[in-house]
C-alpha positions as CSV (number, residue, x, y, z in Angstrom):
1,M,-57.3,24.8,35.3
2,P,-53.5,25.3,35.9
3,N,-51.1,24.8,33.0
4,T,-53.8,24.6,30.4
5,P,-53.3,26.5,27.1
6,D,-55.5,29.6,27.1
7,I,-57.5,29.1,23.9
8,A,-59.9,31.8,25.1
9,M,-57.2,34.5,24.8
10,I,-56.2,33.4,21.3
11,A,-59.9,33.2,20.3
12,S,-60.6,36.7,21.5
13,L,-57.7,38.1,19.5
14,I,-58.8,36.4,16.3
15,G,-62.5,37.1,17.0
16,D,-62.1,40.8,16.7
17,R,-63.3,41.7,13.1
18,A,-60.4,44.1,12.4
19,R,-57.8,41.7,13.6
20,A,-59.5,38.9,11.7
21,A,-59.2,41.1,8.6
22,I,-55.6,41.7,9.2
23,L,-54.8,38.0,9.6
24,M,-56.8,37.1,6.5
25,S,-54.8,39.7,4.5
26,L,-51.6,38.0,5.6
27,M,-52.9,34.6,4.5
28,A,-51.5,35.4,1.0
29,G,-48.1,34.8,2.4
30,R,-46.9,38.4,1.8
31,S,-45.3,40.8,4.2
32,L,-47.4,44.0,4.5
33,T,-47.0,47.3,6.2
34,A,-49.3,48.7,9.0
35,T,-50.7,51.2,6.4
36,E,-51.6,48.4,4.0
37,L,-53.1,46.3,6.8
38,A,-55.1,49.3,8.1
39,R,-56.6,49.8,4.7
40,A,-57.5,46.1,4.5
41,A,-59.2,46.2,7.9
42,S,-60.9,49.5,7.2
43,V,-59.4,51.1,10.4
44,T,-57.0,54.0,11.0
45,K,-53.3,53.3,11.0
46,Q,-53.2,54.1,14.8
47,T,-55.9,51.5,15.4
48,A,-54.1,49.0,13.2
49,S,-50.9,49.5,15.1
50,S,-52.6,48.7,18.3
51,H,-54.1,45.5,16.8
52,L,-50.7,44.5,15.4
53,S,-49.0,44.9,18.8
54,K,-51.5,42.5,20.4
55,L,-51.2,40.0,17.6
56,A,-47.4,40.2,17.8
57,E,-47.4,39.8,21.6
58,A,-49.5,36.6,21.2
59,Q,-47.0,35.4,18.6
60,L,-49.6,35.2,15.8
61,I,-47.6,37.5,13.6
62,T,-44.0,38.6,13.3
63,M,-42.5,42.0,12.4
64,E,-39.4,42.7,10.3
65,I,-37.7,46.1,10.0
66,V,-36.4,47.0,6.5
67,G,-35.0,50.5,6.4
68,R,-37.7,52.9,7.7
69,H,-40.5,50.4,7.1
70,R,-41.9,47.7,9.3
71,Y,-43.4,44.6,7.6
72,F,-45.7,42.1,9.2
73,R,-46.5,38.5,8.3
74,L,-48.0,35.5,9.9
75,A,-45.8,33.9,12.5
76,D,-45.7,30.4,10.9
77,H,-47.6,27.8,9.0
78,E,-49.5,26.6,12.1
79,V,-51.2,30.0,12.4
80,G,-52.1,29.8,8.7
81,I,-53.6,26.4,9.1
82,V,-55.7,27.6,12.0
83,I,-57.0,30.5,10.0
84,E,-57.8,28.3,7.0
85,N,-59.7,25.9,9.2
86,L,-61.7,28.8,10.8
87,V,-62.6,30.0,7.3
88,G,-63.9,26.5,6.5
89,L,-65.9,26.4,9.7
90,A,-67.4,29.8,9.1
91,D,-68.3,28.8,5.5
92,R,-69.9,25.5,6.7
93,V,-72.1,27.0,9.4
94,G,-73.1,30.0,7.2
95,A,-71.2,32.7,9.1
96,V,-70.3,34.6,5.9
97,H,-69.4,38.3,5.9
98,V,-71.2,39.6,2.8
99,R,-69.4,42.3,0.9
100,T,-69.8,43.6,-2.6
101,G,-67.2,42.7,-5.2
102,P,-66.2,40.0,-7.6
103,P,-67.4,36.4,-7.0
104,D,-64.9,34.0,-5.3
105,T,-64.9,31.4,-8.0
106,A,-61.2,32.1,-8.7
107,L,-60.3,31.7,-5.1
108,R,-62.1,28.4,-4.9
109,K,-60.1,27.2,-7.9
110,A,-56.6,28.2,-6.7
111,R,-55.4,30.4,-3.9
112,V,-52.5,30.8,-1.5
113,C,-53.0,29.3,2.0
114,Y,-50.1,31.0,3.9
115,D,-47.5,29.8,1.5
116,H,-48.9,26.7,-0.2
117,L,-51.5,26.0,-2.9
118,A,-55.1,25.6,-1.8
119,G,-58.4,25.3,-3.7
120,E,-59.5,22.8,-6.3
121,L,-56.0,22.6,-7.8
122,G,-54.4,22.1,-4.4
123,V,-56.8,19.3,-3.6
124,L,-56.1,17.8,-7.1
125,I,-52.4,17.6,-6.2
126,F,-53.0,16.0,-2.8
127,D,-55.4,13.4,-4.3
128,S,-53.0,12.6,-7.1
129,L,-50.0,12.1,-4.8
130,T,-52.1,9.9,-2.5
131,Q,-53.6,7.8,-5.3
132,Q,-50.2,7.2,-6.9
133,G,-48.7,6.1,-3.6
134,F,-46.4,9.1,-3.3
135,L,-48.0,10.2,0.0
136,R,-49.1,7.8,2.7
137,T,-51.3,8.8,5.6
138,T,-51.1,7.3,9.1
139,K,-53.1,8.2,12.2
140,K,-50.7,10.9,13.2
141,M,-48.8,12.0,10.2
142,L,-48.4,12.3,6.4
143,I,-45.4,10.5,5.0
144,L,-43.7,11.0,1.6
145,T,-42.7,7.6,0.2
146,E,-39.4,6.8,-1.6
147,D,-41.3,6.8,-4.9
148,G,-42.7,10.2,-3.9
149,E,-39.2,11.6,-3.3
150,R,-38.1,10.4,-6.7
151,F,-41.2,12.0,-8.3
152,F,-40.5,15.4,-6.8
153,Y,-36.8,15.1,-7.7
154,D,-37.9,14.7,-11.3
155,Q,-40.0,17.8,-10.9
156,G,-37.0,19.9,-9.8
157,I,-37.8,19.9,-6.1
158,D,-34.9,18.9,-3.7
159,V,-36.6,16.9,-1.0
160,A,-33.3,16.2,0.8
161,T,-32.9,20.0,1.4
162,L,-36.4,20.4,2.6
163,K,-35.9,17.6,5.1
164,R,-33.1,19.5,6.8
165,R,-35.4,22.3,7.7
166,R,-37.1,22.6,11.1
167,R,-40.5,22.8,9.4
168,P,-42.5,19.6,8.8
169,L,-42.0,18.3,5.3
170,C,-45.6,17.2,4.7
171,L,-48.8,18.3,6.3
172,A,-52.4,17.8,5.4
173,C,-54.5,21.0,5.5
174,L,-58.3,20.9,5.3
175,D,-59.4,23.0,2.3
176,W,-62.2,25.3,3.3
177,S,-63.8,25.4,-0.1
178,V,-63.4,21.9,-1.4
179,R,-63.5,20.4,2.2
180,R,-60.9,17.8,1.4
181,Q,-57.2,17.9,2.1
182,H,-54.5,19.9,0.3
183,L,-50.7,19.6,0.8
184,A,-49.1,22.0,3.3
185,G,-45.7,21.9,5.0
186,S,-42.3,22.8,3.3
187,L,-43.2,20.4,0.4
188,G,-46.5,22.2,-0.2
189,A,-44.7,25.5,-0.3
190,A,-42.1,24.1,-2.7
191,V,-44.7,22.9,-5.1
192,L,-46.4,26.4,-5.2
193,N,-43.0,28.1,-5.7
194,R,-42.2,25.7,-8.5
195,C,-45.5,26.6,-10.2
196,F,-44.4,30.2,-10.1
197,A,-40.9,29.5,-11.2
198,L,-42.1,27.5,-14.2
199,G,-44.4,30.4,-15.2
200,W,-47.5,28.2,-14.8
201,A,-49.1,30.6,-12.4
202,R,-48.8,34.0,-10.8
203,P,-50.3,35.7,-7.7
204,Q,-53.4,37.7,-8.2
205,K,-52.6,41.2,-7.1
206,G,-54.5,42.3,-3.9
207,T,-56.0,38.9,-3.2
208,R,-55.1,35.4,-2.1
209,G,-55.9,34.2,-5.6
210,V,-53.4,32.3,-7.8
211,L,-54.0,32.7,-11.6
212,F,-52.9,29.7,-13.7
213,S,-52.4,30.2,-17.4
214,A,-54.2,27.7,-19.7
215,L,-50.9,26.1,-20.5
216,G,-49.9,26.1,-16.8
217,E,-53.1,24.4,-15.7
218,R,-52.7,21.8,-18.4
219,S,-49.1,21.2,-17.3
220,L,-50.1,20.9,-13.7
221,R,-52.9,18.4,-14.4
222,A,-50.5,16.4,-16.6
223,R,-47.9,16.1,-13.8
224,F,-50.4,15.4,-11.0
225,T,-52.6,12.9,-12.8
226,Y,-54.1,9.5,-11.8
227,R,-53.1,6.1,-12.8
C-alpha cells in the first residue's frame, strides 16, 4: 500500500536479538558508548557499530560526539514507550529470555522507563494523581488539572516551564510488570528527577533499577497518597 508506514522495517530492526539488547540497555535513559553496548549485547564492537548505524538510520537512536567518544541514546520518549510495551507483551505471552542472575523483584518495584519512573512505585504515583483528581483521562489524552499544577508546584516542580517544551506534558505508559499505567512525558521525567534530587532514590548501577531508601519510599508514599 502506498504512503503506509513501514512497520515491518521497524519490527525487523527491533526483532534482532543483539539490537533488542542494545535498545533495552538504553532504556535506563543513559548515553552509552559502542563498547558498552557491544558488551551488553554480547557482540564484537564492530558488529555493535553496524547495528548502531542501522538503528540511527531508522531514527530509533541518536548519537552525540563528546571529544573522542561517541555516545548513543534512545531517540525520544516515543521509542521508549514502544520498547516498554513490547516488554510487556513478551512477558504476557511468555516470550521470556531466560538468563542467570539476580531476580527482577527490584525492577518490578521501581525502574527507569526511558527517563521516567516505572514499576510498582510508578503505578502508585499515577493511581494517586488520578484518584485525587490531579490527572484526568479523556479518550485521546491525559490532562493535568489546575489542582494538579498546584500540587506539583508545592513539590518543587515548575509545570509552567515543562509546558513550554515541545514534549507532551503528561502521557500514560502501560507498565509491563504491573500492567497498569504509569506517568510518562516531561512531567513523569520531572518526578523521577525530583526523587533523585531529594535523595529519595538513586539509579542502580548497570541496570534499569531505581533504589529507594527506606526514608525515600516512605516520603514518596506520603506525597502520593489517597484521600
